[in-house]
C-alpha positions in Angstrom: 116.6 81.7 98.8 116.4 78.1 97.3 115.3 75.1 99.5 118.8 73.7 99.2 120.5 76.9 100.5 117.9 77.2 103.2 118.6 73.6 104.4 122.3 74.2 104.3 121.9 77.3 106.4 119.7 75.5 108.9 122.3 72.8 109.2 125.0 75.4 109.9 122.7 76.8 112.7 122.1 73.4 114.1 125.8 72.5 114.1 126.7 75.8 115.7 128.9 77.1 113.0 126.4 80.0 112.2 124.6 81.9 114.9 120.8 82.5 114.8 121.3 86.3 114.3 123.8 85.7 111.5 121.3 83.3 109.8 118.5 85.9 110.1 120.7 88.5 108.5 121.4 86.2 105.6 117.7 85.5 105.2 116.9 89.2 105.1 119.2 89.7 102.2 118.3 86.5 100.3 118.1 86.6 96.4 114.9 87.7 94.7 112.6 85.7 92.5 113.4 86.1 88.7 110.2 86.4 86.7 112.0 87.3 83.5 110.2 90.7 83.4 111.1 91.6 87.0 113.2 90.6 90.0 110.6 90.3 92.8 112.1 90.9 96.2 110.1 88.7 98.5 112.3 89.6 101.5 111.9 93.3 101.4 109.3 93.2 104.1 111.9 91.6 106.4 114.3 94.5 105.9 111.9 97.5 105.5 108.7 96.3 107.1 106.7 96.5 103.9 106.8 94.4 100.7 108.1 95.7 97.3 105.8 98.3 95.8 104.7 98.0 92.2 105.1 101.2 90.1 102.4 100.6 87.4 103.3 103.4 85.0 104.9 102.1 81.9 104.1 98.5 82.7 101.6 96.4 80.8 98.5 95.0 82.5 100.0 91.5 82.2 103.3 92.5 83.8 101.6 94.2 86.8 99.2 91.3 87.2 102.1 88.8 87.2 104.1 90.7 89.8 101.1 91.4 92.0 100.0 87.7 91.9 103.4 86.5 93.1 103.5 89.1 95.9 99.9 88.2 96.9 100.8 84.5 97.1 103.3 85.3 99.9 100.5 86.6 102.2 102.1 90.0 102.7 99.7 91.8 100.3 100.9 94.5 97.9 100.6 98.1 96.9 100.6 99.2 93.2 100.8 102.9 92.3 100.1 104.8 89.1 97.8 102.1 87.9 95.9 102.5 84.7 92.1 101.9 85.0 92.1 98.8 82.8 95.0 97.3 84.8 93.2 98.2 88.1 90.1 96.4 86.9 92.1 93.3 86.1 93.8 93.3 89.5 90.5 93.7 91.3 88.8 90.9 89.4 91.7 88.4 89.6 93.0 89.0 93.1 90.5 88.6 95.9 90.5 91.6 98.3 92.4 94.0 96.1 91.2 97.5 96.7 91.2 100.0 93.8 91.3 103.7 94.6 90.5 105.4 91.3 91.3 108.9 92.5 94.7 107.8 93.9 95.4 105.4 91.0 96.4 102.7 93.4 95.5 99.1 94.1 96.1 97.8 97.6 95.9 94.3 98.9 96.0 94.3 102.7 98.2 91.5 104.2 96.7 88.3 105.6 97.9 89.4 109.1 97.4 93.1 109.7 100.6 95.1 110.3 100.9 96.1 113.9 103.8 98.5 114.1 104.0 101.1 117.0 103.6 104.7 115.6 103.9 108.1 117.2 100.5 109.3 115.9 98.4 110.0 112.8 99.9 111.1 109.5 97.9 114.2 108.4 97.5 114.7 104.6 96.8 118.4 103.8 95.7 119.3 100.3 95.7 122.9 99.2 93.0 122.5 96.6 90.6 119.9 95.1 92.8 119.7 92.1 95.6 118.4 94.3 93.5 115.5 95.6 94.9 112.8 93.3 98.4 113.3 94.7 97.1 113.7 98.2 95.0 110.6 98.0 98.1 108.6 96.7 99.9 109.7 99.9 96.9 108.8 102.1 96.6 105.3 100.6 100.3 104.7 100.9 100.5 105.9 104.5 97.5 103.7 105.4 99.0 100.7 103.6 102.2 101.2 105.6 100.2 100.8 108.9 99.7 104.5 109.8 96.5 106.1 111.0 95.6 108.7 108.5 93.7 112.0 108.7 92.9 114.5 106.0 92.4 118.2 105.5 91.2 119.1 102.0 90.9 122.4 100.1 92.6 124.5 102.8 95.0 126.5 100.5 96.3 130.0 101.2 93.7 131.7 99.1 91.4 131.3 102.1 93.9 131.3 104.9 91.2 131.1 107.6 90.5 127.5 106.6 93.9 126.1 107.7 94.0 128.4 110.8 90.7 127.0 111.9 92.0 123.4 111.9 94.4 123.8 114.8 93.1 120.8 116.7 93.7 118.5 113.7 97.1 120.0 113.1 98.2 119.7 116.7 97.6 115.9 117.0 99.5 115.0 113.8 102.8 113.1 114.2 103.8 114.0 110.7 102.2 116.4 108.2 102.2 115.9 104.4 101.3 119.1 102.6 100.3 118.8 99.0 100.1 122.0 96.9 100.4 123.3 93.4 100.3 126.9 92.0 102.9 128.8 93.9 103.3 126.1 96.6 102.9 128.4 99.6 100.9 126.2 101.9 103.8 124.1 103.4 105.4 127.3 104.7 102.2 128.3 106.5 101.8 124.8 108.0 105.5 124.7 108.9 105.0 127.8 111.0 102.0 126.3 112.8 103.1 122.8 113.9 106.1 121.3 115.7 105.7 118.0 113.8 107.8 117.2 110.7 106.4 118.7 107.6 106.9 117.0 104.2 105.9 119.2 101.2 104.7 117.7 97.9 104.6 120.1 94.9 102.0 119.2 92.3 101.8 119.9 88.6 98.6 121.9 89.1 98.7 125.5 87.9 98.7 127.8 84.9 101.5 128.2 82.4 104.0 129.9 84.7 103.7 127.1 87.1 105.8 125.1 84.7 104.2 121.8 85.5 105.0 122.0 89.3 108.4 123.6 89.0 107.3 126.9 90.5 105.7 125.1 93.5 108.9 122.9 93.9 111.2 125.9 94.0 108.9 127.8 96.3 108.9 124.9 98.7 112.6 124.4 98.5 112.9 128.1 99.5 110.4 127.9 102.3 111.0 130.4 105.1 109.6 127.8 107.6 112.5 125.9 109.2 112.7 122.2 108.6 110.2 121.7 105.8 111.3 118.7 103.7 110.4 118.6 100.0 109.9 115.6 97.7 109.6 115.5 93.9 106.7 116.8 91.9 103.5 114.8 92.3 105.3 112.2 94.5 102.6 111.5 97.1 103.9 108.0 97.4 107.4 109.1 98.3 106.2 111.6 100.8 104.0 109.0 102.6 106.9 106.5 102.7 109.2 109.1 104.3 106.4 110.0 106.7 106.0 106.4 107.7 109.7 106.0 108.4 109.5 109.1 110.7 106.3 107.9 112.4 107.2 104.3 113.2 108.7 103.8 116.6 111.7 101.6 116.1 111.8 98.4 118.1 114.6 98.1 120.7 117.7 96.5 119.3 118.4 93.0 120.6 121.2 93.0 123.1 124.4 91.3 121.8 124.7 87.7 122.9 127.0 87.2 125.8 130.4 85.6 125.0 131.0 82.3 126.6 132.8 82.6 129.9 136.5 81.6 129.7 137.5 78.7 131.9 140.9 77.9 133.2 142.3 74.7 131.9 144.4 72.9 134.4 148.0 72.3 133.4 148.9 68.7 132.9 151.6 67.3 135.1 
């Protein structure tokens, strides 16, 4: 949205040719900023409630830093995922307040004004094993960045079933449960049979040869005998957390339509 187009839109609102609601809709879908290397969508937070997320894998340090800097300048903060250590160090040193989570491979800059969106309850991240923690932590950081309270259960896989069964109090208060597991991927079925909350399963690439880099866990989760278990892609902790946040956030009531002006009778001329 250029200053000229913004002024023109404001003139239309002032003259009454465009309603306030129509103008707000046009602002929500305004054009993005062209950096040459990327099209930065500064208005995504208006539409989705959260700014554009930077996927660091495959990008150079300079590219990530340039995109992150422009997002940070808007005051909405940013989240970068799959960030290489050298890139994370650059972001942390150049952008004040940026938080590097080495295990999750994320860099998060909280917004100037904390997000206050009504939620149904905590998002619970359940990791089957310690080897699954990088994916689970990516989900935890993402869920927190999206404004959700986050709780964790670590190393509660089915090889020691008593561990997850003893966590009934934590499971029962969760609004959404994200279950992260590799190997045969059985844990989401167990959790799905214990809780009424939505369960999002994340297969990881953890496992021996026949695990096929997470394919065995993915297929096992897709064939879960627990009703209603939803499955995301292999190692996709970010996607699971984003879906969980959309489930967890309580939508604001829609604005009532503006009343049409009352019709008046025009007297006939004589």
